C-alpha positions in Angstrom: 0.0 0.2 0.0 1.3 3.3 -1.3 2.1 6.7 0.9 2.7 4.1 4.3 4.9 6.4 6.7 8.3 5.3 7.8 11.1 6.1 9.9 15.2 6.1 9.2 17.4 6.5 11.8 21.2 6.8 10.5 24.0 9.3 11.5 25.3 9.4 8.0 23.8 11.5 6.1 24.0 10.3 2.5 23.0 6.8 3.7 20.2 8.6 5.3 19.2 10.2 2.1 19.5 7.7 0.1 17.5 5.1 1.9 15.0 7.9 1.7 15.6 8.0 -1.8 14.4 4.2 -2.0 11.6 4.5 -0.3 10.4 7.1 -1.6 10.4 6.3 -4.8 8.5 2.7 -3.6 5.8 5.5 -2.5 6.4 5.9 1.6 5.7 8.6 3.9 9.3 9.2 4.8 11.1 11.5 7.8 14.3 11.2 8.9 16.5 11.3 12.3 20.6 11.7 12.9 20.2 9.8 16.3 18.2 7.8 18.0 17.2 10.7 20.6 16.1 12.7 17.9 14.0 9.9 16.4 12.6 9.1 20.3 11.7 13.1 20.0 9.8 12.6 16.9 7.9 9.8 17.8 6.1 11.1 20.6 4.4 13.2 17.7 4.6 10.7 14.8 3.5 7.2 14.7 5.6 5.5 11.7 4.3 1.5 10.4 7.9 0.8 10.3 11.3 2.3 11.8 14.8 1.7 9.7 17.2 2.1 12.1 21.2 1.4 12.0 22.4 -0.3 14.7 25.5 1.9 15.7 24.1 5.0 16.5 26.2 7.8 18.9 24.7 7.8 22.2 22.1 6.1 22.4 22.6 2.9 19.9 20.1 1.2 17.8 19.2 -1.7 19.6 18.8 0.4 22.8 16.2 2.8 20.9 14.5 -0.4 19.9 14.1 -1.6 23.8 12.6 1.8 24.5 10.1 2.1 21.4 9.1 -2.0 21.9 8.6 -1.0 25.6 6.1 2.0 25.1 2.8 1.4 24.6 2.1 4.3 22.0 5.2 2.7 19.6 5.3 -1.2 20.8 3.2 -2.0 17.6 5.7 0.0 15.2 7.8 -2.3 12.8 11.6 -2.1 13.4 14.2 -2.9 11.3 17.9 -3.1 12.3 20.4 -2.0 9.6 24.4 -2.2 10.4 27.6 -1.9 7.9 29.5 -4.8 9.6 28.0 -7.8 10.8 29.7 -9.7 13.3 28.2 -13.2 15.0 25.6 -12.4 17.2 24.3 -9.7 15.9 21.3 -10.3 14.3 20.0 -12.8 17.8 20.9 -9.5 19.5 18.4 -7.5 17.3 15.9 -10.2 17.4 16.2 -10.3 21.7 16.3 -6.4 21.4 12.3 -6.3 19.9 13.8 -6.1 15.9 11.5 -7.5 13.4 13.9 -7.6 10.7 17.7 -7.6 10.4 19.6 -6.2 6.9 23.0 -5.7 6.5 24.5 -2.8 4.6 25.5 -2.2 1.7 21.7 -2.3 1.0 20.6 -4.6 -2.4 18.7 -1.8 -4.0 16.9 -4.5 -6.4 15.6 -6.3 -3.6 15.4 -3.6 -0.5 11.8 -2.3 -1.5 10.4 -6.2 -1.5 11.9 -6.9 2.0 10.1 -3.7 3.3 6.9 -4.7 1.6 7.0 -8.2 3.4 7.7 -7.0 6.6 5.1 -4.2 6.1 2.3 -6.6 4.6 2.8 -8.8 8.1 0.4 -6.5 9.7 -2.6 -4.8 8.9 -2.6 -1.1 8.1 -5.2 1.9 7.7 -6.0 3.5 4.6 -3.3 6.4 3.1 -3.9 9.3 0.3 -2.5 8.4 -2.8 0.9 10.1 -3.3 3.1 11.0 -6.3 2.8 9.1 -9.3 5.3 6.2 -9.9 7.1 8.2 -13.2 7.4 11.4 -10.6 8.9 9.5 -8.0 11.3 7.7 -10.2 12.4 11.2 -12.0 13.0 12.7 -8.5 15.0 9.7 -7.2 17.0 9.4 -10.5 18.0 13.6 -9.3 18.7 12.8 -6.0 20.8 9.6 -6.9 22.9 11.2 -8.9 23.7 14.2 -6.3 24.2 11.9 -3.7 26.7 10.1 -5.6 28.7 13.2 -6.8 29.0 14.3 -3.7 30.1 10.6 -2.2 33.3 10.6 -4.6 34.3 14.4 -4.1 34.2 14.2 -0.3 35.2 10.6 -0.1 38.2 11.3 -2.2 39.4 14.6 0.1 38.9 12.6 3.1 41.1 9.2 1.5 43.8 12.1 0.7 43.8 13.8 4.0 44.0 9.8 6.0 47.0 9.1 3.4 48.6 12.2 4.4 48.0 11.8 7.8 49.9 8.7 8.1 53.1 11.1 7.9 52.1 12.4 11.3 49.8 12.2 14.2 47.2 9.8 12.5 43.4 9.5 14.1 42.9 5.9 13.9 39.5 5.6 15.8 38.1 8.3 13.7 39.4 6.9 10.3 38.1 3.8 11.0 34.8 6.0 11.6 34.8 7.3 8.2 35.4 4.1 6.4 32.8 2.0 8.3 30.7 4.6 6.7 32.0 3.9 3.3 31.3 0.5 3.6 27.4 0.9 3.5 27.2 4.3 1.7 29.3 2.8 -1.2 27.6 0.1 -1.9 24.5 1.8 -1.6 25.2 4.1 -4.6 26.6 1.4 -6.5 30.3 1.6 -5.8 31.3 -1.9 -4.9 35.2 -1.4 -5.0 34.7 1.9 -3.2 32.9 -1.0 -0.6 34.9 -3.5 -0.7 38.2 -1.2 0.0 36.6 0.6 2.5 36.2 -2.8 4.4 39.6 -3.7 3.6 41.0 -0.5 5.8 38.8 -0.9 7.8 40.2 -4.3 8.6 43.6 -3.1 8.7 42.9 -0.2 10.8 41.3 -3.1 13.7 44.7 -5.0 13.6 48.0 -4.4 16.1 50.1 -3.8 15.6 48.8 -1.8 12.0 50.9 -2.6 8.8 51.3 0.8 7.7 52.6 -0.2 4.6 49.6 -2.4 3.6 47.3 0.3 4.9 49.3 3.4 2.5 48.5 1.1 -0.2 44.7 0.6 0.2 44.0 3.7 0.7 46.0 5.0 -2.3 43.7 2.4 -4.3 40.7 4.1 -2.4 42.0 7.7 -3.5 41.8 6.1 -7.2 38.6 4.4 -6.8 36.9 7.4 -5.7 38.8 9.4 -8.8 37.8 7.0 -11.4 34.3 6.3 -10.0 32.7 10.1 -11.4 
């Protein structure tokens, strides 16, 4: 049923916008929040049928937010789907135990994403809603927004990767770099840049190793710079 309300919660702006594009293109009414705190505040006056929540949110994480949603009488029937860019053993079980109704690993498969959301929504009865834009109108708007997001991701990503390379010769902020490349894994895949997502995952793995292999890290970051530059 078109027009159903959905809330997306993700602290990565590009992921937030892209997921919104995918859902708006399917005909849903979408609100977004950049943190669990913002989402919980929105839910005091907004009743979505489904919440898509990144697990690794700053402050209150996605699982704790889910527990609060399910414990609140006003929102306990809201469907919650967990999203994560780095699935580890036990993550899905923890999501289910927190009350999540579904679990998706980033990068999202844009071809099947709409179908999975539709299946979840169809599993629960819904009130009637008013019609939104036509399919052709939604497709045109989504394509324009997608191209804008892709250009921004490549431009900002290349600049960040080059900065990381330069910082290897001085004080290197490994924790900050790890957060950035973690976001690139999900965003790169969502935007169709599979090579960027693959290299970002390699960099993330290298950053978690002790000791860090500086030579391999430099080489892989260099590959990321080239991938960002050549994907335009």
